[in-house]
C-alpha positions in Angstrom: 230.5 22.1 -37.4 230.0 19.3 -34.9 231.5 18.9 -31.4 234.4 16.7 -32.6 235.4 19.3 -35.2 235.4 22.0 -32.5 237.5 19.8 -30.2 240.0 19.3 -33.1 240.0 23.0 -33.8 240.6 23.7 -30.1 243.6 21.3 -30.1 245.0 22.9 -33.2 244.6 26.4 -31.9 246.0 25.4 -28.5 249.2 23.9 -30.0 250.9 27.3 -30.1 249.8 27.9 -26.5 251.4 24.6 -25.5 254.7 25.4 -27.3 254.9 29.0 -25.8 254.0 27.9 -22.3 256.5 25.0 -22.4 259.2 27.5 -23.5 258.3 29.9 -20.7 257.9 27.0 -18.1 261.6 26.2 -18.4 262.4 29.1 -16.2 259.1 30.5 -14.9 256.9 27.6 -13.5 255.6 28.6 -10.1 251.9 28.4 -9.2 251.4 32.1 -9.9 253.0 31.8 -13.4 250.8 28.7 -14.1 247.7 30.5 -13.0 248.5 33.7 -15.0 249.4 31.8 -18.2 246.4 29.5 -18.1 243.9 32.3 -17.3 245.3 34.7 -19.9 245.7 32.1 -22.7 242.3 30.6 -22.0 240.6 34.0 -21.8 242.2 35.3 -25.1 241.5 32.0 -26.9 237.9 32.3 -25.7 237.5 36.0 -26.6 239.2 36.0 -30.0 236.8 33.8 -31.8 233.9 35.9 -30.5 235.6 39.0 -31.8 236.3 37.4 -35.1 232.7 36.3 -35.3 231.3 39.7 -34.5 233.7 41.7 -36.7 232.6 39.8 -39.7 233.8 38.0 -42.8 235.0 41.1 -44.6 238.1 41.5 -42.5 239.0 37.8 -42.5 241.1 38.0 -45.6 243.2 41.0 -44.3 243.8 39.4 -40.9 244.6 36.1 -42.4 247.2 37.8 -44.6 248.8 39.9 -41.9 248.0 38.0 -38.7 250.9 35.6 -39.2 253.4 38.5 -39.6 252.1 40.2 -36.5 252.2 36.9 -34.5 255.7 36.1 -35.8 257.0 39.5 -34.8 255.5 39.4 -31.3 256.6 35.9 -30.5 260.1 36.5 -32.0 260.5 39.6 -29.8 259.7 37.6 -26.7 262.0 34.7 -27.8 264.9 37.1 -28.4 264.3 38.7 -25.1 264.3 35.3 -23.4 267.5 34.4 -25.2 269.2 37.6 -24.1 268.1 37.0 -20.5 269.4 33.4 -20.7 272.8 34.7 -22.0 273.0 37.1 -19.0 272.3 34.4 -16.4 275.0 32.3 -14.8 274.1 29.0 -13.0 274.4 28.7 -9.3 272.8 30.5 -6.3 275.8 32.7 -5.6 276.1 33.8 -9.2 272.3 34.4 -9.3 272.6 36.6 -6.2 275.3 38.6 -7.8 273.2 39.0 -11.0 270.3 40.2 -8.9 272.4 42.7 -7.0 273.8 44.1 -10.2 270.4 44.3 -11.8 269.0 46.1 -8.8 271.9 48.5 -8.8 271.3 49.2 -12.5 267.5 49.3 -12.0 267.2 46.5 -14.5 264.8 43.8 -13.1 264.6 40.5 -15.0 261.1 40.6 -16.4 258.9 37.6 -15.8 256.9 37.1 -19.1 253.9 35.9 -17.2 252.8 39.4 -16.2 252.6 42.9 -17.5 253.0 43.6 -21.2 254.7 40.3 -22.0 251.8 38.1 -21.1 249.4 40.3 -23.1 251.7 40.2 -26.1 252.0 36.4 -25.9 248.3 35.9 -25.4 247.5 38.0 -28.4 250.2 36.4 -30.5 249.0 32.9 -29.7 245.3 33.7 -30.2 245.4 35.5 -33.6 244.6 32.2 -35.3 241.5 32.0 -33.0 240.4 35.4 -34.2 240.4 34.2 -37.8 238.8 30.9 -36.7 235.9 33.0 -35.4 235.1 34.1 -39.0 235.0 30.5 -40.2 232.9 29.4 -37.2 230.3 32.0 -38.3 230.4 30.7 -41.9 229.8 27.1 -40.6 226.9 28.3 -38.4 228.5 26.9 -35.3 227.3 27.9 -31.8 229.9 30.6 -31.2 229.5 30.7 -27.4 230.0 26.9 -26.9 232.8 26.8 -29.5 234.6 29.7 -27.9 234.2 28.1 -24.4 235.7 24.8 -25.7 238.6 26.7 -27.4 239.3 28.7 -24.2 239.2 25.7 -21.9 241.5 23.7 -24.2 243.9 26.6 -24.3 243.9 27.0 -20.5 244.6 23.2 -20.1 247.3 23.2 -22.7 248.9 26.2 -21.0 249.1 24.2 -17.7 250.5 21.2 -19.5 253.0 23.3 -21.4 254.4 25.0 -18.2 254.7 21.6 -16.4 256.4 20.1 -19.5 258.8 23.1 -19.6 259.5 22.8 -15.9 260.4 19.1 -16.3 262.6 19.9 -19.3 264.2 22.8 -17.3 265.0 20.5 -14.4 266.4 17.8 -16.6 268.6 20.0 -18.8 269.3 22.9 -16.5 270.6 26.2 -18.1 270.6 24.9 -21.7 266.9 24.4 -21.4 266.5 28.3 -21.3 268.2 28.5 -24.7 266.0 25.7 -26.0 262.9 27.6 -24.7 264.1 30.8 -26.4 264.8 28.8 -29.6 261.3 27.3 -29.5 259.7 30.8 -29.4 261.9 32.0 -32.3 261.1 28.8 -34.3 257.4 29.3 -33.6 257.8 32.9 -34.9 259.3 31.5 -38.1 256.5 28.9 -38.3 254.0 31.8 -38.0 255.8 33.6 -40.8 256.1 30.8 -43.4 253.6 28.1 -42.4 250.5 29.8 -41.3 
């Protein structure tokens, strides 16, 4: 497997990262969110091929068969959660302040998907393909360390581009962009399920 093949593989594996980060960037696009998303996505996309390579070819078939279902379920869960949060929100600073006061009173804090459990779930869901790719990199006798580094760097860059793209879409469309973001995640889950 040559350098060009690895770059193409990196772009293919990073497409899900771009889509997920664009959906998240509609609402959460601050410097901290960008940093967390790019670091997590890059790290998971770097590590998963290594794990796939080390675990061995025997498990590749099982993970390829079930990986898309796991990824679909995880991304769909985050998408539905984002959709519910978008439905709860009302536009405007006053309405947002009212929502925040009610949420604090009920001890329900809106959860930013760029930290905690959500970012781990998203990072795993978007990097399951990279895990299986690690098996094939071993078969093609590629340098796993350099290939994983390229895959990780591409994912980190695509995460940044995705968030910035989502932010632009969010500013252009306003509140409907949150529904679009949730819809993208749910559509991505369906893609995982039927078009692996």
